[in-house]
C-alpha positions in Angstrom: 20.2 -14.1 -13.2 16.9 -15.5 -13.7 14.6 -14.1 -15.1 12.0 -16.5 -15.5 9.0 -14.7 -15.7 10.0 -12.6 -18.1 10.5 -15.4 -20.5 7.3 -17.5 -19.3 5.5 -13.4 -20.5 6.8 -14.1 -23.6 6.0 -18.0 -24.3 1.9 -16.9 -23.3 2.6 -13.3 -25.4 3.4 -15.0 -28.6 0.0 -17.5 -28.0 -2.1 -14.4 -28.3 -1.3 -12.0 -30.3 0.3 -11.0 -33.7 2.9 -8.8 -32.2 4.5 -8.9 -28.6 6.0 -5.7 -27.6 8.9 -5.4 -25.1 9.2 -2.0 -23.3 10.9 -1.3 -19.9 13.3 1.1 -18.5 16.8 1.7 -20.3 19.6 -0.7 -20.1 17.0 -2.8 -17.8 18.5 -6.0 -19.1 15.6 -6.5 -22.4 18.3 -7.7 -25.0 19.4 -9.8 -22.2 16.3 -11.8 -21.6 15.3 -12.4 -25.4 19.0 -13.6 -26.2 18.3 -16.1 -23.7 14.9 -16.4 -24.7 16.1 -16.9 -28.1 18.6 -20.1 -27.1 15.4 -22.4 -26.0 13.1 -21.8 -28.5 14.6 -22.8 -31.7 11.4 -21.4 -33.6 12.7 -17.5 -33.3 14.7 -15.7 -35.3 15.9 -12.3 -35.5 15.6 -10.0 -38.0 18.1 -7.3 -39.2 15.7 -5.7 -41.6 11.7 -4.8 -41.2 11.3 -6.3 -44.7 12.9 -9.4 -43.0 9.9 -10.1 -40.8 7.3 -12.1 -40.4 8.1 -13.8 -43.8 7.0 -16.7 -43.1 6.1 -19.4 -39.8 8.0 -18.9 -36.3 8.8 -16.3 -34.3 10.4 -13.1 -35.6 12.4 -11.0 -33.4 13.6 -6.9 -33.8 15.4 -5.2 -31.5 16.4 -1.9 -30.5 13.1 -0.1 -32.5 13.0 3.3 -33.0 9.8 5.8 -33.9 11.5 5.9 -37.4 10.5 2.7 -38.0 6.3 2.1 -36.9 4.8 2.8 -39.8 7.2 0.3 -41.8 6.7 -3.0 -39.0 2.8 -1.9 -39.5 2.8 -2.1 -43.0 4.7 -5.1 -42.8 2.2 -6.7 -39.7 -1.1 -5.6 -41.3 0.7 -6.8 -45.4 0.6 -10.6 -42.7 -2.3 -10.4 -40.7 -3.9 -9.5 -44.4 -2.7 -12.5 -45.8 -3.0 -14.9 -42.4 0.4 -15.5 -42.1 1.0 -17.9 -39.0 4.0 -16.1 -37.9 4.4 -13.9 -35.0 5.8 -10.5 -34.1 8.4 -9.4 -30.8 9.4 -5.9 -31.0 12.0 -4.7 -28.6 11.4 -0.5 -28.8 14.3 2.1 -27.8 11.8 3.6 -25.3 8.4 4.4 -24.1 7.3 6.9 -26.8 8.4 3.9 -29.9 6.6 1.5 -27.7 3.1 3.5 -27.5 3.3 4.7 -30.9 2.9 0.9 -32.2 0.3 -0.2 -29.8 -1.7 2.9 -31.1 -0.8 2.3 -34.4 -1.4 -1.5 -33.9 -5.1 -1.8 -32.1 -6.1 -5.1 -31.3 -2.7 -7.0 -32.9 -0.8 -6.1 -30.0 -0.1 -7.5 -26.4 2.6 -5.3 -24.0 5.0 -7.6 -21.6 7.3 -5.1 -18.8 10.2 -5.5 -18.1 11.5 -4.6 -14.6 14.5 -3.8 -13.1 15.8 -7.1 -11.1 14.2 -8.7 -7.9 16.8 -9.7 -5.6 15.5 -13.6 -6.0 16.5 -12.4 -9.5 20.4 -12.4 -8.4 22.4 -14.6 -8.1 24.6 -13.4 -4.8 27.3 -13.4 -7.0 28.5 -9.6 -9.7 26.4 -10.7 -12.8 27.2 -11.7 -16.3 28.0 -7.9 -17.9 25.1 -9.3 -21.2 22.7 -8.8 -19.5 22.1 -5.4 -20.4 24.0 -5.1 -23.8 22.9 -3.4 -26.7 21.1 -4.8 -29.9 21.4 -8.8 -30.0 23.4 -10.5 -33.1 24.4 -14.1 -32.0 23.0 -15.2 -28.3 25.6 -14.0 -26.4 28.4 -17.1 -24.4 28.1 -16.2 -20.8 31.2 -14.1 -19.5 33.4 -13.9 -16.6 31.8 -11.6 -14.1 32.7 -7.8 -13.7 33.7 -8.2 -10.3 34.2 -11.6 -8.8 34.0 -10.2 -5.3 31.0 -11.1 -3.0 28.8 -8.2 -2.7 27.9 -6.8 0.4 25.0 -7.6 2.4 21.6 -4.9 1.3 24.2 -4.3 -2.1 20.9 -4.8 -3.6 18.4 -3.0 -1.7 20.9 0.3 -1.9 21.8 0.0 -5.9 18.8 -1.5 -6.9 18.4 -3.8 -10.0 19.6 -2.3 -13.2 22.3 -5.3 -13.9 25.2 -2.2 -14.9 24.5 -0.4 -11.1 23.9 -3.0 -9.5 27.5 -4.7 -11.1 29.6 -1.2 -10.9 32.6 -1.2 -9.3 31.5 1.3 -6.6 28.9 2.9 -4.7 29.9 5.8 -6.9 30.2 4.5 -10.0 26.7 2.8 -9.3 25.5 6.4 -8.5 26.6 8.2 -11.0 25.2 5.3 -13.8 21.8 6.3 -12.2 21.9 9.1 -12.1 22.5 9.4 -15.7 20.3 7.2 -17.0 17.6 9.4 -14.7 19.2 12.6 -16.4 18.1 11.4 -20.0 15.2 9.4 -18.8 13.1 12.3 -18.0 14.8 14.9 -20.4 12.7 13.0 -23.2 10.0 14.5 -24.9 6.7 13.0 -23.7 4.5 15.3 -25.8 2.3 12.4 -27.5 1.3 11.6 -23.7 -0.1 15.0 -23.0 3.0 16.2 -21.2 4.3 19.9 -21.9 8.1 20.1 -23.0 8.8 22.3 -20.0 7.7 20.1 -17.1 9.9 19.7 -14.9 9.6 16.1 -15.0 12.9 15.5 -12.6 11.6 17.8 -9.7 8.8 16.2 -9.2 10.0 12.7 -9.1 12.3 13.7 -6.2 9.2 15.3 -5.1 8.1 12.5 -5.1 10.9 10.9 -3.4 10.6 12.6 -0.4 7.2 11.7 0.1 8.1 8.0 -0.2 5.7 5.5 0.5 3.2 8.3 2.3 -1.0 8.9 0.7 -0.2 11.0 -2.2 -2.4 14.5 -2.0 -2.2 15.6 -5.8 -3.1 19.2 -4.5 -0.2 18.9 -2.4 3.1 19.2 -4.9 3.7 23.3 -4.9 5.9 23.1 -8.3 3.2 22.1 -10.7 -0.9 22.6 -11.1 -2.8 19.6 -9.7 -3.2 18.6 -13.7 0.1 19.1 -14.2 0.8 16.4 -11.0 -1.8 14.5 -12.5 0.1 13.9 -15.7 3.1 13.6 -14.6 2.1 11.1 -11.9 0.3 8.9 -15.2 3.8 9.0 -17.0 6.2 8.0 -14.1 3.5 4.6 -13.7 3.4 3.7 -17.4 7.2 4.5 -18.0 7.6 1.9 -14.2 9.2 4.7 -11.7 6.6 4.4 -9.7 4.1 2.6 -8.1 0.3 3.6 -7.0 -1.4 1.0 -4.0 -4.8 1.6 -3.6 -6.4 1.3 -0.5 -8.5 -1.7 0.4 -10.7 -3.4 -1.2 -9.0 -1.9 -4.6 -11.3 -0.8 -7.6 -14.1 -0.2 -5.2 -16.1 3.3 -4.8 -14.0 3.5 -1.5 -11.1 2.3 -3.1 -11.4 5.6 -5.4 -12.5 7.8 -2.6 -9.2 7.9 -0.6 -5.6 8.6 -1.4 -3.2 5.9 -2.7 -0.1 5.6 -1.7 3.1 6.6 -4.0 6.4 4.5 -3.9 9.7 4.5 -6.0 9.7 1.1 -8.0 12.8 0.5 -8.0 15.4 1.7 -4.8 18.6 2.2 -6.2 16.6 5.1 -7.9 15.1 6.6 -5.3 18.8 6.6 -3.1 20.0 8.4 -6.3 17.2 11.0 -5.9 17.7 11.0 -1.9 21.6 11.4 -2.0 22.6 8.6 -0.8 25.3 6.5 -2.1 26.3 4.1 0.3 25.0 1.8 2.9 26.2 3.5 5.6 24.4 6.4 4.6 21.2 4.5 4.1 21.8 2.7 7.6 22.0 6.1 9.5 19.2 8.1 8.1 15.9 8.5 10.3 13.4 5.6 10.3 11.3 7.5 8.2 13.6 7.9 5.2 15.0 3.6 5.5 12.0 2.5 6.8 9.7 3.9 3.5 12.5 2.2 1.7 12.5 -0.6 2.9 8.6 -1.1 2.5 9.4 0.0 -1.6 12.3 -2.2 -1.6 9.7 -5.4 -0.1 6.8 -4.6 -1.1 7.7 -4.4 -5.5 9.8 -8.2 -4.9 6.5 -9.2 -3.3 3.8 -8.4 -5.6 6.9 -9.6 -8.4 6.5 -12.4 -6.4 2.7 -13.4 -7.1 3.5 -13.6 -11.4 0.4 -11.6 -11.7 -1.8 -13.1 -9.9 -3.4 -10.4 -7.1 -4.6 -7.3 -6.7 -1.9 -5.5 -4.4 -3.4 -2.3 -1.6 -3.2 -1.4 1.7 -5.9 -1.1 4.2 -6.0 1.8 6.6 -8.9 3.0 8.9 -8.4 5.0 12.0 -5.5 3.0 13.4 -5.8 -0.2 12.2 -3.3 -0.5 9.0 -2.0 -3.2 6.8 1.2 -2.0 4.6 0.1 -5.0 2.0 -2.6 -6.4 1.0 -2.9 -9.2 -1.6 -6.0 -10.3 -3.2 -6.0 -13.3 -5.1 -9.3 -13.7 -7.2 -8.6 -16.9 -8.3 -8.9 -18.4 -4.9 -12.0 -17.3 -4.0 -10.2 -13.5 -2.9 -7.8 -15.1 -0.8 -6.4 -12.6 1.2 -2.9 -12.0 2.2 -2.1 -9.0 5.0 1.8 -8.0 4.8 3.0 -5.4 8.0 7.3 -4.3 6.5 9.5 -4.0 9.4 13.3 -2.8 8.7 14.7 -5.2 11.2 13.4 -8.4 13.0 13.5 -6.5 16.3 10.5 -4.6 16.1 7.1 -5.7 17.1 3.8 -5.7 15.2 1.4 -2.9 16.6 -2.3 -3.7 17.7 -3.6 -2.1 14.6 -1.9 -5.0 11.9 -4.0 -7.4 14.2 -7.0 -5.4 14.0 -7.3 -4.7 10.5 -6.4 -8.4 9.7 -9.9 -9.3 11.0 -11.6 -6.6 9.9 -11.2 -8.0 6.4 -11.1 -11.2 7.7 -7.6 -12.4 7.1 -6.5 -16.4 8.1 -4.3 -16.4 10.6 -1.6 -18.6 8.6 -2.2 -15.1 5.9 -0.4 -13.1 8.2 3.6 -12.6 8.2 5.9 -9.5 9.0 8.5 -9.3 6.5 12.0 -7.6 7.7 15.1 -7.5 6.1 17.1 -9.4 8.4 18.5 -12.6 7.0 16.8 -14.9 9.0 13.2 -15.9 8.6 11.7 -16.5 12.7 8.6 -18.3 13.5 8.4 -17.8 17.1 5.2 -16.3 18.3 2.0 -15.8 16.6 3.0 -13.8 13.0 5.8 -15.2 11.6 8.9 -12.7 10.9 10.6 -14.0 7.3 13.3 -12.2 5.6 12.7 -10.9 1.9 14.2 -14.4 0.4 11.6 -16.5 2.8 8.6 -14.3 1.7 9.6 -13.9 -1.5 8.8 -17.9 -1.8 6.0 -17.8 0.3 4.3 -15.6 -1.5 5.7 -17.3 -5.1 3.9 -20.4 -3.1 0.7 -19.3 -2.8 0.2 -17.5 -5.8 0.6 -21.1 -7.2 -2.2 -22.4 -5.0 -5.3 -23.3 -6.3 -9.2 -23.4 -5.1 
C-alpha cells in the first residue's frame, strides 16, 4: 500500500502548526500511516503518556486519544506554547467527536488531516499488509505476509471499497459483514455535540442517500425527517467523510449556490453495503442507474484525490449540456478539466458533453472520458481512459505550473 499523500500532508502540517490532528473513519489506516511516518522521520517520538508530550524539540505522537484526554492535552499544549517550546504534537483521536473537541479546545493551534479510504492507485494489486488497520502503535510494525495471497478479482477495490480490512477479507461475505458492522457502530454514536438529536435516524437517512447516489440533492425530498434535520445529518456525513457534496460550476458563485448539489457516497464499499450488493456478479447485473452511479462515485473520488488538493471539484449542467466532473486548477489560471464517467469503454459521449465544454471553454486537450475497463483508447477526438490512466493524467496536470 502507498499512502504518499497522507505522509506528505503530515510533513507539511508539522511545519505550519503546533498540533496536527489526524482524523478519519474507523479502521481507515491511520495507525499504519503514523508507523510508516515514524520510519521515515527520526525526529518523531511515540508517547505513552500525555505528560511526555512536548517535553523538548521534535515531533511527539499520541495515538488512539479519546475525549477524556482533551483537557490534559490542551493544558500541556498551552503550557508548551507559553514556554515557546519548539516541539510539535501529532494526535490521532479515536473518533470524530474527540477530533472536534481538540479543535475547539485549541483554536488557532490545530491543523487537521483527513485520512481517506485507500484509492485504487494506492493499492498494489495484491492482498494488503494486515498492519494497515491495526490498533495503537507501539514499535513500528515489520511488514508481514499477506493475509490472502490470492490475486484479487478484477474490480475488487470498486466492489469492496478502500477500508483495508474490507478489501483484504477472505470472502465478499466477510467483507460486507465487516462494513455493515463498522457502519452500525459509527452511526450509533452520539453526535449531539454537533447539533444532532440523539434519536435522529442517521442509518435510515444514509440509506436514503445511497438510493439517490449521484443525484442532485433536493433537501425537501427526504420523507424521513424535517428539512433542518436532513441538513444537519448531511453536514455530519460530510464531516465524517461518508458523503461528498459536489457543487455546480462555477463553485462558490451565486449561480452555484442557487442550484442543487450532487451527493455521492465517497466509498463504494459502503455504498454497496447499504444497497445490499455483496458480489461483483450482483453489481454487474444492476441497472445502469445503479451501476453507472456507483462507478461515477468511484471515479470522481479517485480523480479528486489524485489532484492532491490543488483543484476545485464541481459538475456542470445547463439544459441538455452536462459534464460529470469539472476540475478547476486556480494556480494554473483557473484551468478547467472536463471528465465524463462511463461504466464501460463502449459507451459514446453525448453531444451535451461537447456543448458544455464549449460553453465553459475547456481546451480540447483537457477533455476525456473515464471508464471501468482496463485499457485506454486514444481513437477519436476525446481520449477514453481507464481509471488508473486517468488518475495519472490528473496527477500530472496537478503538478504543472503556469
